[in-house]
C-alpha positions as CSV (number, residue, x, y, z in Angstrom):
1,M,-0.1,0.2,0.1
2,R,2.9,2.4,0.7
3,Q,4.4,2.0,-2.4
4,A,1.5,2.2,-4.3
5,I,0.9,6.0,-2.6
6,R,4.1,6.9,-3.4
7,N,3.1,6.1,-7.4
8,P,1.8,9.6,-8.7
9,V,-0.3,7.8,-11.0
10,Y,-2.3,6.1,-7.9
11,V,-2.3,9.0,-6.2
12,Y,-4.0,11.0,-8.9
13,L,-6.9,8.5,-9.7
14,L,-7.3,8.3,-5.7
15,L,-7.9,12.1,-5.6
16,I,-10.2,11.8,-8.6
17,T,-12.5,9.3,-7.2
18,L,-12.7,11.0,-4.0
19,V,-14.0,14.0,-5.6
20,G,-16.5,12.0,-7.9
21,V,-17.7,10.3,-4.7
22,S,-18.2,13.7,-3.0
23,A,-20.0,15.3,-5.6
24,A,-22.5,12.6,-6.0
25,A,-23.0,13.0,-2.4
26,L,-23.9,16.4,-2.5
27,S,-26.0,16.2,-5.7
28,A,-28.4,13.3,-4.0
29,R,-29.1,15.2,-0.9
30,E,-30.6,18.2,-3.3
31,P,-30.3,19.4,-6.8
32,P,-28.9,22.7,-7.6
33,E,-31.8,23.6,-9.3
34,G,-34.0,23.0,-6.0
35,K,-32.0,24.9,-3.7
36,K,-32.5,27.5,-5.6
37,D,-36.2,27.3,-5.8
38,K,-36.1,26.9,-2.1
39,A,-33.9,30.1,-1.2
40,E,-36.5,32.2,-3.7
41,K,-39.5,30.8,-1.5
42,E,-38.1,31.6,1.5
43,N,-37.4,35.4,-0.1
44,E,-40.8,35.3,-1.0
45,K,-42.2,35.2,2.6
46,E,-39.9,37.1,4.8
47,P,-40.6,40.8,3.8
48,N,-37.4,43.4,3.7
49,V,-37.4,44.7,6.8
50,D,-35.6,47.8,6.4
51,E,-37.6,48.8,3.5
52,E,-40.6,48.6,5.8
53,W,-39.2,50.9,8.5
54,H,-37.9,53.2,5.8
55,K,-41.2,53.5,4.4
56,E,-43.2,54.1,8.0
57,A,-40.8,56.6,9.2
58,E,-41.2,58.7,5.7
59,K,-44.9,58.3,6.2
60,I,-44.4,59.9,9.6
61,L,-42.2,62.9,7.9
62,N,-44.8,63.1,5.2
63,G,-47.6,64.2,7.8
64,I,-45.4,67.1,9.1
65,E,-45.6,70.2,6.9
66,L,-43.5,73.1,8.4
67,E,-43.4,76.5,8.0
68,M,-41.2,79.6,8.0
69,L,-42.2,83.2,8.8
70,V,-41.0,85.7,5.6
71,G,-41.8,88.9,6.2
72,E,-45.1,89.3,8.1
73,N,-46.1,85.9,5.9
74,W,-45.9,82.4,6.4
75,A,-44.4,80.4,3.7
76,K,-44.1,76.7,3.1
77,V,-41.1,75.2,3.7
78,K,-40.0,71.6,1.5
79,R,-38.1,68.6,3.4
80,T,-35.2,66.7,1.4
81,E,-36.8,63.6,-0.3
82,K,-34.3,61.4,1.2
83,P,-32.9,61.3,5.0
84,L,-29.5,63.0,5.6
85,L,-28.4,59.5,7.2
86,Y,-30.0,56.7,8.6
87,Y,-28.4,55.1,12.4
88,S,-28.7,52.7,14.9
89,E,-26.5,53.4,18.2
90,P,-26.7,50.2,20.4
91,T,-25.1,51.5,23.6
92,R,-28.8,53.2,24.3
93,N,-31.0,50.5,22.6
94,H,-32.2,53.0,20.0
95,D,-32.5,51.5,16.4
96,R,-34.1,52.4,12.9
97,G,-32.3,55.9,13.3
98,S,-32.4,58.3,10.4
99,V,-32.2,62.5,10.2
100,W,-34.1,64.6,7.8
101,A,-33.7,68.2,6.7
102,W,-35.9,70.8,6.0
103,G,-35.0,73.4,2.9
104,E,-34.7,73.9,-0.7
105,K,-31.4,76.0,-0.8
106,G,-28.7,77.0,1.5
107,R,-28.4,76.1,5.3
108,P,-31.7,73.9,6.2
109,V,-34.4,75.3,8.1
110,A,-34.6,72.9,10.6
111,L,-33.7,69.4,11.2
112,A,-35.3,66.1,13.0
113,K,-33.9,63.2,13.9
114,L,-36.3,59.7,14.4
115,C,-35.8,56.4,15.6
116,Q,-37.2,53.6,18.3
117,Q,-36.1,52.0,20.8
118,V,-35.3,48.1,20.7
119,G,-38.1,45.9,21.0
120,V,-40.6,48.8,21.2
121,R,-42.4,49.1,18.1
122,S,-45.3,51.1,19.1
123,R,-43.8,54.7,19.0
124,W,-41.1,56.3,17.5
125,K,-38.7,58.9,19.3
126,I,-38.7,62.7,17.1
127,S,-36.6,65.3,17.9
128,I,-36.5,68.6,16.1
129,T,-34.7,71.8,15.9
130,N,-35.1,75.3,14.5
131,T,-31.6,76.0,12.8
132,S,-33.5,78.9,10.7
133,G,-32.1,81.9,12.8
134,G,-36.0,82.9,12.4
135,K,-39.5,81.7,13.2
136,L,-40.6,78.0,12.6
137,R,-43.8,76.4,13.0
138,A,-45.3,72.9,12.0
139,S,-48.4,71.2,11.8
140,R,-48.8,67.6,11.4
141,D,-51.2,65.1,10.3
142,N,-53.3,68.5,9.4
143,A,-53.3,69.3,13.4
144,R,-51.2,71.7,15.5
145,W,-48.2,70.4,16.4
146,W,-44.5,72.3,16.7
147,L,-46.1,76.1,17.8
148,E,-44.1,79.5,16.8
149,N,-40.6,79.5,17.6
150,E,-38.2,81.5,17.2
151,S,-34.5,80.2,16.6
152,A,-32.0,79.9,19.4
153,V,-28.7,79.4,16.8
154,E,-26.2,81.8,16.4
155,F,-23.1,82.2,14.0
156,K,-19.7,82.5,15.5
157,G,-16.4,83.2,13.9
158,I,-14.0,80.6,13.3
159,L,-10.6,81.7,15.3
160,D,-7.8,82.3,13.4
161,A,-9.7,81.4,10.3
162,P,-8.1,82.3,7.1
163,A,-9.8,84.3,4.8
164,P,-12.2,81.8,2.2
165,A,-10.4,81.5,-0.9
166,T,-11.7,83.1,-3.8
167,D,-11.5,79.5,-5.6
168,E,-14.2,77.0,-4.9
169,Q,-12.4,73.6,-4.9
170,Q,-9.5,75.7,-2.8
171,R,-12.7,76.8,-0.6
172,Q,-13.4,73.2,0.0
173,R,-10.4,72.1,1.2
174,Q,-10.2,75.3,3.9
175,L,-13.6,73.8,5.2
176,K,-12.4,70.1,5.5
177,Q,-9.4,71.3,7.1
178,M,-11.1,73.6,9.5
179,A,-14.3,70.3,10.1
180,L,-11.2,68.1,11.0
181,K,-10.1,70.6,14.3
182,F,-13.6,70.5,15.6
183,T,-14.1,68.0,18.9
184,G,-16.9,67.2,21.0
185,H,-18.1,65.6,24.2
186,E,-21.3,65.3,26.5
187,F,-22.8,64.4,29.7
188,W,-25.4,61.8,30.0
189,D,-27.2,59.2,31.7
190,P,-26.2,57.3,34.4
191,D,-23.9,59.3,37.0
192,N,-23.6,61.9,34.1
193,S,-21.2,59.8,32.4
194,R,-19.0,61.9,29.8
195,Y,-19.2,60.0,26.2
196,E,-16.5,61.1,24.0
197,L,-18.3,62.6,20.3
198,R,-16.2,61.4,17.2
199,R,-17.4,63.9,14.2
200,L,-18.1,61.5,10.7
201,E,-15.6,62.6,8.5
202,R,-18.0,62.8,5.3
203,P,-20.6,66.1,5.5
204,L,-24.3,64.9,6.1
205,H,-25.2,68.1,3.5
206,T,-23.4,70.3,1.3
207,Y,-24.9,73.8,0.0
208,K,-24.6,77.2,-1.0
209,D,-26.8,80.4,-1.1
210,E,-24.9,83.0,-2.9
211,N,-28.1,85.4,-2.8
212,G,-27.8,84.9,0.8
213,G,-24.5,85.7,1.3
214,T,-23.1,81.7,2.1
215,Q,-20.3,80.9,-0.8
216,V,-20.0,77.8,0.9
217,G,-21.7,75.6,3.6
218,A,-21.7,72.0,5.0
219,L,-23.5,70.3,7.9
220,Y,-21.0,67.7,9.9
221,T,-22.3,66.1,12.7
222,L,-21.0,65.3,16.0
223,A,-22.1,61.8,17.4
224,N,-22.6,58.8,20.0
225,G,-21.4,56.0,17.5
226,T,-23.3,57.7,14.3
227,N,-26.4,59.0,16.8
228,P,-25.9,62.5,15.8
229,E,-26.1,64.9,18.9
230,I,-24.7,68.0,17.8
231,M,-25.3,69.3,14.4
232,L,-22.6,71.4,13.7
233,F,-22.9,74.2,9.9
234,I,-19.2,75.6,8.9
235,E,-19.8,78.1,6.2
236,A,-18.1,81.1,3.9
237,R,-20.2,83.8,4.7
238,V,-20.1,87.3,3.3
239,D,-20.5,90.3,6.1
240,P,-24.0,91.9,5.2
241,K,-22.3,95.4,5.8
242,N,-19.4,94.9,3.5
243,G,-20.2,92.7,0.5
244,T,-16.3,92.2,-0.5
245,K,-15.7,90.7,2.3
246,A,-16.5,87.3,3.4
247,T,-15.0,85.1,6.9
248,W,-15.9,81.1,8.1
249,Q,-18.2,81.1,10.5
250,F,-20.1,78.1,12.4
251,L,-23.3,77.5,13.9
252,V,-24.6,74.8,16.0
253,G,-27.7,73.0,16.4
254,R,-28.8,70.4,19.3
255,L,-30.6,66.9,18.2
256,A,-30.0,65.7,21.8
257,H,-31.2,66.2,25.3
258,A,-27.3,65.8,26.6
259,E,-25.5,68.7,28.4
260,L,-23.1,69.1,24.8
261,H,-19.3,70.4,24.5
262,L,-18.0,71.8,21.4
263,E,-14.5,72.8,21.2
264,Y,-12.0,74.0,18.4
265,D,-8.4,73.3,18.1
266,G,-8.7,72.2,21.4
267,K,-10.6,75.2,22.8
268,E,-14.5,75.3,24.0
269,V,-16.1,77.7,21.7
270,F,-19.8,76.3,22.5
271,T,-21.6,74.7,25.4
272,A,-25.1,74.0,26.3
273,P,-26.8,72.4,29.7
274,R,-29.1,69.5,29.3
275,A,-32.4,69.9,27.6
276,N,-34.9,68.6,30.4
277,R,-36.0,72.9,30.2
278,L,-35.3,73.6,26.8
279,S,-37.9,71.6,25.2
280,G,-41.2,71.4,24.3
281,P,-43.7,72.2,21.5
282,E,-43.5,75.9,21.7
283,K,-39.2,75.8,22.2
284,P,-37.2,75.4,19.4
285,Y,-35.2,72.1,20.3
286,W,-38.4,69.9,21.1
287,L,-38.1,65.4,21.8
288,S,-41.3,64.0,21.6
289,F,-43.3,60.7,20.9
290,I,-45.0,60.0,18.3
291,Y,-47.2,56.5,18.9
292,L,-48.6,54.8,16.3
293,N,-52.1,53.0,16.1
294,N,-53.7,56.1,18.1
295,E,-52.1,54.8,21.1
296,P,-51.5,57.6,23.8
């Protein structure tokens, strides 16, 4: 037997035989077409779960009609067709998260964050914030919902920032370099613990509004995992008093109840307390719940 195994021809024939036996055995268990048909039937039985909750979230947002005060009249504001971000947050047991924006051009005038708690599918948690610099209000399913409120955000200059470049590509590079210098953290439960926030590398949204004085702008987020907590706008803005001069400025919108801290190049440039007393249907930031099936 040992001499036979040393014979290359014998080894080759033995391997061919074993491969043939294995293939025959697999073929006898279930033909390839049978496997394909079975998989297709299983897929038909199980719906696409992601597609289902995406549609459910979009249905809720479709019921919200946002208006902005322009002069003395209220004007409807369009929402982005698609969310700016999908996310989940295992550390706080949240999933099915998405971020939406209102505004056709320039900086979004409002942002909303929608999510559910794992295992609780009877309600959606929604946070909405006014980033317009003016007055907003919204109805939901034709009923008063987010009452008239005044935006609390304000632009601040970016310390030691260069003058915005005249070349658009160069301005984009400047913007990206400044975004890298922003860091943040928050304090939240349990025991007022500190959580380091990470800036998602890519902006959620980019825009410009030359008629409104914005040469270029981008919306970044500092997130707990991928859950957006601090919404950071960076813009090259023309000074309204001097139309020939532009400066780099930033603005912060909150989508979290936690105590928030933002630093630029190691120096704190923004802080906000817990939102327990800052949240409400008549406030520029509001966290609430939307119940399904008419539950309270």
